[in-house]
VOGU-3710 file (C-alpha; in Angstrom, 3 decimals, decimal comma):
1> mktfkkslla> 1,334/4,228/-14,869  2,643/3,143/-18,291  5,507/1,279/-16,619  3,007/-0,345/-14,245  0,777/-1,558/-17,103  3,752/-2,881/-19,080  4,915/-4,776/-16,012  1,474/-6,355/-15,624  1,725/-7,701/-19,169  5,305/-8,820/-18,707
11> istigltstv> 4,562/-10,906/-15,617  1,277/-12,430/-16,697  2,950/-15,697/-17,614  5,442/-15,921/-14,769  5,125/-19,031/-12,630  7,031/-21,689/-10,782  6,374/-25,384/-10,685  5,660/-26,786/-7,268  8,907/-27,815/-5,590  9,691/-29,255/-2,205
21> fayepskptc> 12,353/-27,149/-0,453  14,445/-28,155/2,536  13,364/-25,021/4,369  10,173/-25,045/6,426  9,218/-22,104/8,681  8,811/-22,950/12,366  6,960/-19,715/13,252  5,599/-18,141/10,067  4,892/-14,473/10,754  3,794/-11,390/8,872
31> iapakpgggf> 4,986/-8,095/10,344  2,691/-5,121/9,751  4,907/-2,027/10,166  2,172/0,148/11,679  -0,520/-0,008/14,341  -3,600/-2,229/13,786  -5,927/-0,955/11,091  -4,893/0,518/7,784  -3,080/-0,825/4,770  -0,177/-2,760/6,310
41> dltcrvvstg> -2,558/-4,652/8,587  -4,715/-5,438/5,563  -1,673/-6,645/3,609  -0,705/-9,077/6,362  -4,279/-10,360/6,618  -4,220/-11,184/2,918  -1,260/-13,526/3,233  -2,174/-15,012/6,634  -5,812/-15,664/5,704  -5,152/-16,473/2,052
51> feraellqkp> -2,431/-19,023/2,769  -4,538/-20,624/5,518  -7,555/-20,969/3,236  -5,378/-22,390/0,464  -3,782/-24,808/2,975  -0,275/-23,792/1,960  1,405/-23,783/5,377  1,829/-26,508/7,963  1,478/-23,936/10,743  -0,799/-20,875/10,857
61> mavtfmpggv> 0,805/-17,506/10,170  0,791/-14,985/13,006  0,401/-11,247/12,418  2,450/-8,867/14,579  2,744/-5,080/14,589  5,891/-2,963/14,534  4,846/0,689/14,112  7,211/3,570/13,578  8,265/5,795/10,712  5,632/4,333/8,369
71> gavaynhink> 7,779/1,229/7,883  11,205/2,573/8,874  11,327/0,843/12,280  10,502/-2,546/10,774  13,017/-2,098/7,947  15,775/-1,234/10,415  14,779/-4,111/12,690  14,945/-6,635/9,878  18,338/-5,313/8,777  20,006/-4,895/12,163
81> vnpddgdalv> 18,351/-7,477/14,425  16,990/-10,349/12,301  18,415/-10,011/8,773  18,424/-13,801/8,296  14,985/-14,612/9,760  13,365/-16,689/7,055  10,108/-17,013/8,999  9,238/-13,302/8,927  7,538/-11,654/5,983  7,204/-7,860/6,262
91> afssgsllnl> 4,402/-5,986/4,541  5,255/-3,103/2,223  3,406/-0,757/-0,110  4,268/1,734/-2,804  4,522/4,231/0,052  7,343/2,158/1,536  9,157/2,292/-1,782  8,626/6,046/-1,974  10,180/6,450/1,491  13,111/4,273/0,492
101> aqgkfgkgld> 13,603/6,392/-2,615  13,836/9,489/-0,412  16,239/7,916/2,075  13,693/7,995/4,903  14,404/4,476/6,158  17,815/5,434/7,521  21,312/6,245/6,449  22,857/3,533/4,353  19,588/1,648/3,805  18,006/1,418/0,375
111> endarwvgta> 16,029/-0,964/-1,827  18,945/-3,401/-1,922  18,640/-4,134/1,808  15,689/-6,531/1,508  14,651/-9,534/-0,549  11,356/-8,689/-2,228  9,433/-11,929/-2,415  5,697/-11,619/-3,264  2,702/-9,363/-3,819  -0,811/-9,274/-2,435
121> gvdygaimvk> -2,400/-7,108/-5,109  -2,946/-3,456/-5,882  -5,061/-0,753/-4,355  -5,908/2,769/-5,438  -5,978/6,093/-3,676  -9,360/7,492/-2,699  -10,639/10,845/-1,460  -12,842/10,259/1,571  -14,932/12,256/4,033  -17,259/11,306/6,893
131> sdapwqtlge> -20,575/9,833/5,816  -22,439/12,836/7,229  -20,188/15,422/5,540  -21,972/18,030/3,384  -20,169/17,100/0,143  -21,701/14,523/-2,174  -19,180/14,855/-5,007  -15,513/15,702/-5,413  -16,519/18,813/-7,295  -18,511/20,113/-4,326
141> lvedmrkdps> -15,585/19,522/-1,979  -13,107/21,225/-4,300  -15,414/24,216/-4,753  -15,404/24,822/-0,995  -11,672/24,169/-0,702  -10,902/26,766/-3,364  -12,710/29,412/-1,307  -10,412/28,928/1,678  -7,812/26,116/1,451  -6,532/26,871/4,950
151> afvlgagggv> -9,924/25,957/6,434  -9,570/22,346/5,309  -7,355/19,974/7,245  -6,339/16,836/5,380  -4,658/13,940/7,121  -3,373/10,438/6,436  -0,840/7,818/7,486  2,394/9,426/6,388  4,384/12,645/6,584  5,445/15,136/3,938
161> gsqdwmkaai> 6,698/13,260/0,903  4,780/10,070/1,718  2,354/8,544/-0,753  -0,633/9,823/1,230  0,862/13,319/1,203  1,446/12,863/-2,541  -2,213/11,938/-3,023  -3,294/15,074/-1,182  -0,829/17,220/-3,158  -2,005/15,700/-6,449
171> lmkassidpk> -5,605/16,546/-5,524  -4,599/20,135/-4,723  -2,705/20,510/-7,989  -5,572/19,000/-10,009  -7,921/21,448/-8,271  -5,725/24,473/-9,156  -4,911/24,981/-5,478  -1,327/25,635/-4,412  -0,212/22,496/-2,500  1,859/24,759/-0,249
181> kmryvayegg> -1,402/26,158/1,175  -2,551/22,675/2,138  -2,978/21,939/5,850  -1,833/18,346/6,254  -1,580/16,254/9,443  0,535/13,086/9,492  -0,586/10,010/11,435  1,086/6,683/12,167  -0,896/4,512/9,785  -4,369/4,519/8,258
191> geavaalmgg> -6,068/3,381/11,450  -5,133/6,583/13,290  -6,102/8,707/10,283  -9,557/7,129/10,102  -10,025/7,742/13,831  -9,073/11,398/13,258  -11,620/11,647/10,437  -14,336/10,115/12,607  -13,447/12,473/15,430  -13,634/15,555/13,241
201> hikvypgdig> -9,930/16,400/13,595  -9,512/16,289/9,819  -12,080/16,893/7,092  -10,553/14,929/4,222  -8,703/11,609/4,227  -6,728/10,775/1,061  -6,476/7,072/1,858  -6,737/3,826/-0,099  -9,988/2,323/-1,330  -9,160/-1,268/-0,337
211> emkgqldagk> -8,353/-0,573/3,303  -11,654/1,305/3,688  -13,912/-1,627/2,826  -14,913/-2,176/6,462  -15,622/1,520/7,042  -17,640/1,681/3,837  -19,659/-1,395/4,743  -20,380/0,167/8,141  -21,513/3,414/6,502  -18,937/5,502/8,349
221> vrvlavmspe> -17,249/7,139/5,361  -18,184/8,485/1,943  -15,778/8,036/-0,953  -15,997/11,043/-3,245  -13,561/9,671/-5,822  -11,238/6,773/-6,465  -7,827/7,661/-7,915  -7,770/4,895/-10,513  -7,351/5,279/-14,292  -10,883/3,963/-14,834
231> rlegefasip> -13,803/2,716/-12,754  -13,145/-0,330/-10,652  -15,227/-3,461/-10,972  -17,306/-5,287/-8,387  -18,403/-3,617/-5,158  -16,564/-0,382/-5,953  -18,120/0,028/-9,407  -20,515/2,747/-8,232  -17,706/5,051/-7,084  -16,681/7,588/-9,751
241> taheqgfdae> -13,043/8,271/-10,531  -11,451/11,675/-10,090  -10,920/11,699/-13,853  -14,651/11,313/-14,465  -15,277/14,377/-12,353  -12,747/16,493/-14,222  -9,696/16,128/-11,984  -6,404/14,664/-13,166  -5,658/12,859/-9,913  -4,434/9,254/-10,045
251> wtimrgyylg> -2,499/7,035/-7,628  -1,883/3,272/-7,737  -0,645/1,364/-4,665  1,137/-1,965/-4,824  1,057/-4,150/-1,712  3,469/-6,970/-1,021  6,105/-8,557/1,214  9,845/-8,650/1,728  12,302/-10,767/3,690  15,540/-9,787/5,424
261> pkvsdeayqy> 18,640/-9,164/3,304  20,521/-12,208/4,644  17,689/-14,718/4,419  18,932/-17,941/2,852  18,219/-18,791/-0,760  16,322/-21,850/0,458  13,966/-19,740/2,580  13,556/-17,145/-0,147  12,699/-19,778/-2,745  10,321/-21,465/-0,304
271> wsnkfaeayk> 8,251/-18,290/0,061  8,493/-17,416/-3,624  7,147/-20,857/-4,437  4,324/-20,489/-1,915  3,219/-17,236/-3,545  3,339/-18,876/-6,957  1,087/-21,664/-5,650  -1,233/-19,201/-3,911  -1,819/-17,190/-7,077  -3,282/-20,296/-8,719
281> tdafkqtvae> -5,830/-20,972/-5,973  -9,381/-19,685/-5,756  -8,984/-19,378/-1,985  -6,193/-16,805/-2,244  -7,894/-14,919/-5,075  -11,078/-14,725/-3,008  -9,155/-13,367/-0,023  -7,539/-10,673/-2,170  -10,965/-9,641/-3,448  -12,511/-9,647/0,027
291> kglmpfymhg> -9,809/-7,276/1,256  -10,664/-4,838/-1,514  -7,531/-5,389/-3,578  -7,245/-5,931/-7,303  -5,081/-8,746/-8,744  -1,377/-8,043/-9,245  0,626/-11,230/-8,903  4,432/-11,181/-8,945  7,005/-13,104/-6,918  10,657/-14,013/-6,599
301> aaldeyvkvr> 13,347/-12,581/-8,857  10,824/-10,832/-11,116  9,421/-8,856/-8,175  12,875/-8,113/-6,772  13,913/-6,576/-10,090  10,606/-4,728/-10,527  10,801/-3,122/-7,077  14,343/-1,886/-7,620  13,433/-0,318/-10,952  10,346/1,323/-9,489
311> vqdmrelaka> 12,259/2,761/-6,507  14,780/4,312/-8,869  11,919/5,862/-10,867  10,454/7,263/-7,644  13,861/8,622/-6,661  13,996/10,597/-9,883  10,449/11,906/-9,291  11,342/12,975/-5,765  14,345/14,879/-7,077  12,174/16,617/-9,649
321> aglik> 9,710/17,608/-6,908  12,501/19,065/-4,807  11,984/16,570/-1,972  15,571/15,301/-2,202  18,778/16,514/-3,819
//
């Protein structure tokens, strides 16, 4: 978290002057590496809607879906099939970086096999249950979980070692419950996990607050705690943090986009410049807010360097947790 905050300060003045590049995308696309619904879908909607509102592209951006391995299929596709496709942005999150750090995107693929180009904003983990669940506070849920951890099935869009698994494990640890006793079910993306929560297949969903805006507005879920360092502002201001309720459980999620490893410098600079322009517009800022994200604006070389440092940090954490050697 300290590194994250320092990075926010370091990039606050980064910007590019508007430049006309020779490259112009013929079919601008954002690939969401999961099924519709959930965080990757949300991330693509931010750039497609935000850029359209800000009138930054000559052609509208399409959103396509490439589920599999919580991002692994898309990462392999971009590397092996279209490594030089300058039209295709691919959504990523901190969970993607965590998987890269653990070598889950395939042998020989790491953080150096993409060109990290722009961010959408940040989100925070959240502990959620169905709106008609008996627990009104995180404390009430934890009290019942302590009685019989095996009776509670948690589920989210990622397997063991993913960021959603990490959020669940952090909650267990903060609740003085052995994470090894946790019953966790992995789904392919947040959309499937929400459906499982609605269907009663899981009792607790350690998801992300931003991607749940629609479910919250519809009254389908109850957020017992947000995993942010302090209360969020705006429409989420009424939701208490885990810290407030006595639990040391925090998780910050960065959302952004990468391009293939062999994309030309002209295409890379084109998109970097577009993000720089977008960050200055009210239209893009409004879109970010509407999607439940908080501002975190970084692009181009600064983001590329930041991602690689953060993946290395995650790799060290994964080693310490015994997830990798």
